[in-house]
py3Dmol code that shows the C-alpha trace and the ligand (Angstrom):
import py3Dmol

protein = """\
ATOM      1  CA  MET A   1      10.701  16.279  12.414  1.00  0.00           C
ATOM      2  CA  MET A   2      10.150  17.609  15.973  1.00  0.00           C
ATOM      3  CA  ASN A   3      10.930  21.089  14.669  1.00  0.00           C
ATOM      4  CA  GLU A   4       7.937  21.108  12.579  1.00  0.00           C
ATOM      5  CA  LEU A   5       5.525  20.035  15.297  1.00  0.00           C
ATOM      6  CA  ARG A   6       3.532  22.838  17.004  1.00  0.00           C
ATOM      7  CA  ILE A   7       1.475  22.506  20.174  1.00  0.00           C
ATOM      8  CA  ILE A   8      -1.300  24.854  21.112  1.00  0.00           C
ATOM      9  CA  ARG A   9      -3.850  25.189  23.669  1.00  0.00           C
ATOM     10  CA  VAL A  10      -7.288  26.395  23.093  1.00  0.00           C
ATOM     11  CA  LYS A  11     -10.387  26.970  25.345  1.00  0.00           C
ATOM     12  CA  GLY A  12     -14.119  27.193  25.417  1.00  0.00           C
ATOM     13  CA  ARG A  13     -15.742  28.061  22.164  1.00  0.00           C
ATOM     14  CA  ASP A  14     -12.266  28.182  20.475  1.00  0.00           C
ATOM     15  CA  ILE A  15     -12.380  24.393  20.594  1.00  0.00           C
ATOM     16  CA  LEU A  16     -15.344  24.167  18.250  1.00  0.00           C
ATOM     17  CA  PRO A  17     -13.569  24.352  14.883  1.00  0.00           C
ATOM     18  CA  PHE A  18     -11.286  21.349  16.020  1.00  0.00           C
ATOM     19  CA  ILE A  19     -14.156  19.018  17.346  1.00  0.00           C
ATOM     20  CA  SER A  20     -14.450  16.963  14.107  1.00  0.00           C
ATOM     21  CA  ASP A  21     -10.639  16.490  13.987  1.00  0.00           C
ATOM     22  CA  LEU A  22     -10.590  15.462  17.605  1.00  0.00           C
ATOM     23  CA  ALA A  23     -13.499  12.926  16.912  1.00  0.00           C
ATOM     24  CA  GLN A  24     -11.653  11.463  13.959  1.00  0.00           C
ATOM     25  CA  LEU A  25      -8.467  11.013  16.065  1.00  0.00           C
ATOM     26  CA  ARG A  26     -10.370   9.498  18.914  1.00  0.00           C
ATOM     27  CA  ILE A  27     -12.294   6.829  16.621  1.00  0.00           C
ATOM     28  CA  GLN A  28      -8.963   5.907  15.036  1.00  0.00           C
ATOM     29  CA  VAL A  29      -6.743   5.792  18.049  1.00  0.00           C
ATOM     30  CA  PHE A  30      -9.312   4.244  20.525  1.00  0.00           C
ATOM     31  CA  ARG A  31     -10.106   1.300  17.975  1.00  0.00           C
ATOM     32  CA  GLU A  32      -6.721  -0.056  19.531  1.00  0.00           C
ATOM     33  CA  TYR A  33      -6.492  -2.050  22.760  1.00  0.00           C
ATOM     34  CA  PRO A  34      -7.290  -1.385  25.564  1.00  0.00           C
ATOM     35  CA  TYR A  35     -10.345   0.700  24.377  1.00  0.00           C
ATOM     36  CA  LEU A  36     -11.342  -1.407  21.431  1.00  0.00           C
ATOM     37  CA  TYR A  37     -13.964   1.398  20.668  1.00  0.00           C
ATOM     38  CA  ASP A  38     -16.185   0.910  17.515  1.00  0.00           C
ATOM     39  CA  GLY A  39     -16.464   4.707  17.185  1.00  0.00           C
ATOM     40  CA  ASP A  40     -19.395   6.409  15.320  1.00  0.00           C
ATOM     41  CA  VAL A  41     -19.953  10.166  14.617  1.00  0.00           C
ATOM     42  CA  ALA A  42     -23.431  10.162  16.523  1.00  0.00           C
ATOM     43  CA  TYR A  43     -21.510   8.984  19.657  1.00  0.00           C
ATOM     44  CA  GLU A  44     -18.709  11.342  19.423  1.00  0.00           C
ATOM     45  CA  GLU A  45     -20.968  14.298  18.952  1.00  0.00           C
ATOM     46  CA  HIS A  46     -22.750  13.465  22.181  1.00  0.00           C
ATOM     47  CA  TYR A  47     -19.505  12.706  24.054  1.00  0.00           C
ATOM     48  CA  LEU A  48     -17.857  15.910  22.652  1.00  0.00           C
ATOM     49  CA  SER A  49     -20.805  18.265  23.383  1.00  0.00           C
ATOM     50  CA  THR A  50     -19.827  18.291  26.899  1.00  0.00           C
ATOM     51  CA  TYR A  51     -16.490  19.973  25.844  1.00  0.00           C
ATOM     52  CA  SER A  52     -18.031  22.188  23.151  1.00  0.00           C
ATOM     53  CA  ALA A  53     -20.688  23.478  25.471  1.00  0.00           C
ATOM     54  CA  CYS A  54     -18.271  24.621  28.398  1.00  0.00           C
ATOM     55  CA  GLU A  55     -16.415  27.862  28.361  1.00  0.00           C
ATOM     56  CA  GLU A  56     -13.681  26.285  30.819  1.00  0.00           C
ATOM     57  CA  SER A  57     -12.912  23.348  28.622  1.00  0.00           C
ATOM     58  CA  VAL A  58      -9.498  22.871  27.289  1.00  0.00           C
ATOM     59  CA  LEU A  59      -8.135  21.206  24.156  1.00  0.00           C
ATOM     60  CA  VAL A  60      -4.422  20.681  23.363  1.00  0.00           C
ATOM     61  CA  LEU A  61      -3.473  20.283  19.704  1.00  0.00           C
ATOM     62  CA  VAL A  62      -0.391  19.000  18.043  1.00  0.00           C
ATOM     63  CA  PHE A  63       0.129  19.937  14.463  1.00  0.00           C
ATOM     64  CA  ASP A  64       2.621  18.496  12.032  1.00  0.00           C
ATOM     65  CA  ASN A  65       2.536  21.293   9.533  1.00  0.00           C
ATOM     66  CA  LYS A  66      -1.079  21.731   9.029  1.00  0.00           C
ATOM     67  CA  GLN A  67      -2.200  18.302  10.106  1.00  0.00           C
ATOM     68  CA  ILE A  68      -3.516  17.460  13.535  1.00  0.00           C
ATOM     69  CA  ILE A  69      -1.623  14.384  14.704  1.00  0.00           C
ATOM     70  CA  GLY A  70      -2.489  14.524  18.394  1.00  0.00           C
ATOM     71  CA  ALA A  71      -4.993  15.970  20.842  1.00  0.00           C
ATOM     72  CA  SER A  72      -5.710  16.035  24.633  1.00  0.00           C
ATOM     73  CA  THR A  73      -8.748  17.427  26.559  1.00  0.00           C
ATOM     74  CA  ALA A  74      -9.617  18.717  29.898  1.00  0.00           C
ATOM     75  CA  ILE A  75     -12.554  20.197  31.797  1.00  0.00           C
ATOM     76  CA  PRO A  76     -13.477  21.233  35.435  1.00  0.00           C
ATOM     77  CA  LEU A  77     -15.138  18.215  36.861  1.00  0.00           C
ATOM     78  CA  GLU A  78     -18.246  20.086  37.688  1.00  0.00           C
ATOM     79  CA  PHE A  79     -19.095  20.417  33.996  1.00  0.00           C
ATOM     80  CA  GLU A  80     -18.589  16.691  33.196  1.00  0.00           C
ATOM     81  CA  VAL A  81     -21.450  14.148  33.042  1.00  0.00           C
ATOM     82  CA  MET A  82     -22.717  12.637  36.379  1.00  0.00           C
ATOM     83  CA  VAL A  83     -20.935   9.210  35.833  1.00  0.00           C
ATOM     84  CA  PHE A  84     -17.623  10.711  36.383  1.00  0.00           C
ATOM     85  CA  LYS A  85     -18.473  12.985  39.131  1.00  0.00           C
ATOM     86  CA  LYS A  86     -20.319  10.181  41.179  1.00  0.00           C
ATOM     87  CA  PRO A  87     -17.114   8.623  42.300  1.00  0.00           C
ATOM     88  CA  PHE A  88     -15.968  11.755  43.927  1.00  0.00           C
ATOM     89  CA  ILE A  89     -19.170  12.624  45.415  1.00  0.00           C
ATOM     90  CA  ASP A  90     -19.377   9.138  46.850  1.00  0.00           C
ATOM     91  CA  HIS A  91     -15.911   9.629  48.510  1.00  0.00           C
ATOM     92  CA  GLN A  92     -16.647  13.080  49.840  1.00  0.00           C
ATOM     93  CA  ILE A  93     -14.177  14.934  47.452  1.00  0.00           C
ATOM     94  CA  SER A  94     -15.436  18.228  46.410  1.00  0.00           C
ATOM     95  CA  VAL A  95     -16.247  18.127  42.676  1.00  0.00           C
ATOM     96  CA  LYS A  96     -15.205  21.777  42.407  1.00  0.00           C
ATOM     97  CA  ASP A  97     -11.649  21.100  43.441  1.00  0.00           C
ATOM     98  CA  VAL A  98     -10.975  18.591  40.543  1.00  0.00           C
ATOM     99  CA  PHE A  99      -9.994  19.378  37.092  1.00  0.00           C
ATOM    100  CA  TYR A 100     -11.001  16.297  34.918  1.00  0.00           C
ATOM    101  CA  LEU A 101      -8.499  15.214  32.146  1.00  0.00           C
ATOM    102  CA  GLY A 102     -10.044  13.377  29.113  1.00  0.00           C
ATOM    103  CA  GLU A 103      -8.387  11.494  26.707  1.00  0.00           C
ATOM    104  CA  SER A 104      -4.751  11.859  25.186  1.00  0.00           C
ATOM    105  CA  VAL A 105      -4.233  10.658  21.575  1.00  0.00           C
ATOM    106  CA  LEU A 106      -1.231  10.603  19.200  1.00  0.00           C
ATOM    107  CA  LEU A 107      -1.325   9.059  15.797  1.00  0.00           C
ATOM    108  CA  PRO A 108       0.999   5.876  16.264  1.00  0.00           C
ATOM    109  CA  LYS A 109       4.191   7.441  14.151  1.00  0.00           C
ATOM    110  CA  TYR A 110       4.418  10.242  16.660  1.00  0.00           C
ATOM    111  CA  ARG A 111       4.571   8.336  19.752  1.00  0.00           C
ATOM    112  CA  GLY A 112       7.820   7.708  21.798  1.00  0.00           C
ATOM    113  CA  LYS A 113       8.767  11.351  21.042  1.00  0.00           C
ATOM    114  CA  LYS A 114       8.090  12.926  24.314  1.00  0.00           C
ATOM    115  CA  ILE A 115       4.989  14.804  23.409  1.00  0.00           C
ATOM    116  CA  TYR A 116       2.917  13.438  26.154  1.00  0.00           C
ATOM    117  CA  LYS A 117       4.620  15.640  28.931  1.00  0.00           C
ATOM    118  CA  HIS A 118       3.215  18.571  27.034  1.00  0.00           C
ATOM    119  CA  PHE A 119      -0.239  17.288  27.364  1.00  0.00           C
ATOM    120  CA  PHE A 120      -0.043  16.942  31.012  1.00  0.00           C
ATOM    121  CA  HIS A 121       1.828  20.416  31.326  1.00  0.00           C
ATOM    122  CA  GLU A 122      -0.694  22.215  29.350  1.00  0.00           C
ATOM    123  CA  ARG A 123      -3.638  20.792  31.197  1.00  0.00           C
ATOM    124  CA  GLU A 124      -2.250  21.020  34.609  1.00  0.00           C
ATOM    125  CA  THR A 125      -1.406  24.670  33.760  1.00  0.00           C
ATOM    126  CA  ALA A 126      -4.932  25.169  32.785  1.00  0.00           C
ATOM    127  CA  ALA A 127      -6.218  23.492  35.986  1.00  0.00           C
ATOM    128  CA  LYS A 128      -4.177  25.659  38.254  1.00  0.00           C
ATOM    129  CA  GLU A 129      -5.319  28.812  36.324  1.00  0.00           C
ATOM    130  CA  TYR A 130      -8.935  27.664  37.031  1.00  0.00           C
ATOM    131  CA  GLY A 131      -8.067  27.365  40.664  1.00  0.00           C
ATOM    132  CA  ALA A 132      -8.372  23.499  40.911  1.00  0.00           C
ATOM    133  CA  LYS A 133      -6.528  21.617  43.755  1.00  0.00           C
ATOM    134  CA  LEU A 134      -6.070  18.356  41.878  1.00  0.00           C
ATOM    135  CA  THR A 135      -6.303  16.749  38.490  1.00  0.00           C
ATOM    136  CA  ALA A 136      -7.789  13.500  37.698  1.00  0.00           C
ATOM    137  CA  PHE A 137      -8.375  11.069  34.834  1.00  0.00           C
ATOM    138  CA  CYS A 138      -9.690   7.655  34.423  1.00  0.00           C
ATOM    139  CA  ALA A 139      -8.290   4.621  32.433  1.00  0.00           C
ATOM    140  CA  VAL A 140     -10.307   1.310  31.373  1.00  0.00           C
ATOM    141  CA  LYS A 141      -9.665  -1.528  33.578  1.00  0.00           C
ATOM    142  CA  ARG A 142      -8.977  -4.796  31.732  1.00  0.00           C
ATOM    143  CA  ALA A 143      -8.262  -8.168  32.909  1.00  0.00           C
ATOM    144  CA  LYS A 144      -4.514  -9.131  32.828  1.00  0.00           C
ATOM    145  CA  ASP A 145      -5.409 -12.184  31.001  1.00  0.00           C
ATOM    146  CA  ASP A 146      -7.746 -10.445  28.101  1.00  0.00           C
ATOM    147  CA  ILE A 147      -7.138 -12.453  25.078  1.00  0.00           C
ATOM    148  CA  ARG A 148      -7.441  -9.410  22.962  1.00  0.00           C
ATOM    149  CA  ARG A 149      -4.446  -7.762  24.529  1.00  0.00           C
ATOM    150  CA  PRO A 150      -1.739  -7.627  21.893  1.00  0.00           C
ATOM    151  CA  LYS A 151       1.553  -9.224  22.798  1.00  0.00           C
ATOM    152  CA  THR A 152       3.409  -5.865  22.256  1.00  0.00           C
ATOM    153  CA  TYR A 153       0.882  -3.844  24.366  1.00  0.00           C
ATOM    154  CA  GLN A 154       2.523  -1.889  26.959  1.00  0.00           C
ATOM    155  CA  GLU A 155       0.455  -0.550  30.246  1.00  0.00           C
ATOM    156  CA  LEU A 156       0.697   3.103  30.863  1.00  0.00           C
ATOM    157  CA  ASP A 157       0.652   2.731  34.673  1.00  0.00           C
ATOM    158  CA  SER A 158       4.372   3.413  35.139  1.00  0.00           C
ATOM    159  CA  VAL A 159       4.183   6.299  32.753  1.00  0.00           C
ATOM    160  CA  TRP A 160       1.377   8.055  34.593  1.00  0.00           C
ATOM    161  CA  GLU A 161       3.380   7.480  37.860  1.00  0.00           C
ATOM    162  CA  HIS A 162       6.175   9.050  35.993  1.00  0.00           C
ATOM    163  CA  PHE A 163       4.074  12.227  35.745  1.00  0.00           C
ATOM    164  CA  GLY A 164       3.071  12.298  39.094  1.00  0.00           C
ATOM    165  CA  TYR A 165      -0.420  10.408  39.073  1.00  0.00           C
ATOM    166  CA  LYS A 166      -1.214   7.795  41.784  1.00  0.00           C
ATOM    167  CA  LYS A 167      -4.024   5.190  41.042  1.00  0.00           C
ATOM    168  CA  HIS A 168      -7.117   5.414  43.302  1.00  0.00           C
ATOM    169  CA  ALA A 169      -8.699   2.207  42.351  1.00  0.00           C
ATOM    170  CA  ASP A 170     -11.412   2.831  44.987  1.00  0.00           C
ATOM    171  CA  LEU A 171     -12.651   5.798  42.649  1.00  0.00           C
ATOM    172  CA  CYS A 172     -14.426   3.879  39.712  1.00  0.00           C
ATOM    173  CA  ALA A 173     -16.737   5.166  37.127  1.00  0.00           C
ATOM    174  CA  TYR A 174     -18.732   3.040  34.743  1.00  0.00           C
ATOM    175  CA  PHE A 175     -18.723   4.334  31.197  1.00  0.00           C
ATOM    176  CA  LYS A 176     -20.479   2.863  28.196  1.00  0.00           C
ATOM    177  CA  TRP A 177     -19.309   2.393  24.577  1.00  0.00           C
ATOM    178  CA  LYS A 178     -19.548  -0.259  22.017  1.00  0.00           C
ATOM    179  CA  GLU A 179     -16.436  -2.468  21.334  1.00  0.00           C
ATOM    180  CA  ILE A 180     -15.483  -3.554  17.942  1.00  0.00           C
ATOM    181  CA  ASP A 181     -16.266  -7.284  18.515  1.00  0.00           C
ATOM    182  CA  VAL A 182     -19.671  -7.112  19.925  1.00  0.00           C
ATOM    183  CA  ASN A 183     -23.147  -5.831  18.926  1.00  0.00           C
ATOM    184  CA  GLU A 184     -24.142  -3.863  21.956  1.00  0.00           C
ATOM    185  CA  ALA A 185     -22.635  -1.067  24.038  1.00  0.00           C
ATOM    186  CA  SER A 186     -21.896  -1.969  27.680  1.00  0.00           C
ATOM    187  CA  ASP A 187     -20.613  -0.359  30.684  1.00  0.00           C
ATOM    188  CA  LYS A 188     -16.689  -0.509  31.214  1.00  0.00           C
ATOM    189  CA  PRO A 189     -14.948   0.027  34.627  1.00  0.00           C
ATOM    190  CA  MET A 190     -12.932   3.088  34.616  1.00  0.00           C
ATOM    191  CA  GLU A 191     -10.253   3.541  37.516  1.00  0.00           C
ATOM    192  CA  PHE A 192      -9.222   7.085  38.456  1.00  0.00           C
ATOM    193  CA  TRP A 193      -5.588   8.339  38.675  1.00  0.00           C
ATOM    194  CA  LEU A 194      -5.083  11.731  40.930  1.00  0.00           C
ATOM    195  CA  LYS A 195      -2.429  14.188  41.203  1.00  0.00           C
ATOM    196  CA  ASN A 196      -2.364  17.100  43.827  1.00  0.00           C
ATOM    197  CA  LEU A 197      -1.335  20.325  42.109  1.00  0.00           C
TER     198      LEU A 197
END
"""
ligand_1 = """\
48
COA
C -0.903 8.005 25.585
C 0.032 8.550 24.631
C -0.578 9.893 24.143
C 1.447 8.804 25.095
O 2.172 9.368 24.131
P 3.652 8.767 23.954
O 4.381 9.448 22.755
O 3.543 7.330 23.841
O 4.535 9.003 25.184
P 5.803 9.992 25.354
O 6.888 9.137 24.837
O 5.797 11.222 24.887
O 5.900 10.025 27.108
C 6.185 8.844 27.651
C 6.911 9.360 29.030
O 6.969 8.369 30.047
C 8.289 8.057 30.092
N 8.356 6.542 30.212
C 8.241 5.588 29.141
N 8.192 4.444 29.614
C 8.337 4.419 30.892
C 8.216 3.491 31.999
N 8.244 2.284 31.684
N 8.255 4.054 33.318
C 8.249 5.225 33.567
N 8.270 6.137 32.613
C 8.259 5.841 31.344
C 9.145 8.632 29.100
O 10.659 8.888 29.452
C 8.258 9.826 28.862
O 8.482 10.914 29.789
P 9.404 12.162 29.651
O 8.838 12.884 28.353
O 9.488 12.817 30.857
O 10.863 11.508 29.340
C 0.188 7.742 23.222
O 0.847 6.475 23.612
C -1.157 7.205 22.681
O -1.929 8.004 21.997
N -1.703 6.009 23.014
C -2.907 5.458 22.672
C -4.178 6.231 23.523
C -4.156 6.160 24.922
O -3.979 5.028 25.509
N -4.324 7.418 25.560
C -4.207 7.390 26.923
C -5.431 7.216 27.716
S -6.584 8.470 27.119
"""
view = py3Dmol.view(width=600, height=400)
view.addModel(protein, "pdb")
view.setStyle({"model": 0}, {"cartoon": {"style": "trace"}})
view.addModel(ligand_1, "xyz")
view.setStyle({"model": 1}, {"stick": {}})
view.zoomTo()
view.show()
């Protein structure tokens, strides 16, 4: 099956034709713990407009024949919204040196097949081409005893360390979304992970 998978990287306005596929994948995958995101198209349009409006944004896509089964995004941090820039500004890290990695999503049946390393490789290559000095992403911080955590859930921390990232818990952004089991959107703490290129 792996032979049929195809991975491509697109940039800037070439992302536009894939935005609705990306939104659909995000809504499906982030409904799971730890994100528990009750996705809707209006929120997606707003969130993804940052990427579609930027000439330097990056989208990595995985195709199984004609179907998009995974995607991963990145953008120079200077073009991201202020909530993601603020922790860096507060810590005197130059926003212009940072390439921000957005989400990585794979449909469940395509996980565990070593696709993730391509997401990092493609985005880190784009970051180097751009002239960034480091790549960074953030992940939602959940309580260890969160009752919504599935018994089978495996944290990704050791996987991110495997790919050369280090957690900087002092860099924290607060990002708003609505969870599946509540009525109102609320801010969630997001901890940053960094890698020097
Ligand atoms: C995140 C996601 C894209 C990763 O894809 P995946 O198929 O699960 O991961 P892969 O199997 O490709 O890669 C895992 C890597 O970590 C390594 N690994 C696995 N378990 C590990 C552990 N306990 N410690 C260290 N490394 C580990 C694997 O060997 C592999 O590395 P390699 O390719 O260099 O051998 C996928 O799980 C997903 O879509 N999850 C839901 C959405 C999500 O949480 N996204 C991330 C935040 S946006």
